[in-house]
N, C-alpha and C positions, 0 to 999 in steps of 0.2 A: 407636399400635401392636398386633404381631401375638405376644400368645404364646409361637408356633412358631416367630419370629427370638430369645427368649431363650434364652439356656444357661445355665445354671446349672455353677458347677466351682467344687470345694472339695477340701482337701486334707487326707487323715487326717494329716500334721505340725504345722497349721495348728490343732490342736485338741486336743495335748497339752502341757502346761504346761513351761518347761524350767524343773527344778526343780533346782539347784546344793546338794550339798553345802557344810554350813561349815567353816571350819578350825576346828578342835578342836587342834590346838596353842597355840595362844591362852590364855595363863594366867589367868580373868577375875580370880585376887585380885590382878592388879599395882595393878585400877581403883580399888580398897578405899584409900580415906586419899588422890587425886589433890588436895583439895579438903584439905587437916591442915592448910599452916600457912594457908590464909585462905581460912577457912569462908563457907561462904551459906548463905543462906537461899534457899528461895522468891522471895521478895518482890524479892531481888538477884535470880537469875534473872531473872527477867522485865523488871526493870525494865532491864537490862544488854541484854537478846534483843531485847525492843519496844519500840517509840516511845509510848506511851502519850498520848494526848494528853488532859487530864484540866481 
């Protein structure tokens, strides 16, 4: 393969990351207390999320 036969094509658009602004209209305070009636600890969350083989 000869180097003269190789053509490198790059686009300036490919180099820029696609960054979008978040939705600031959401109220994060509504998330507090989501487990109020069903308290969980980290062990409970892990046991429900992952299947551990003991």
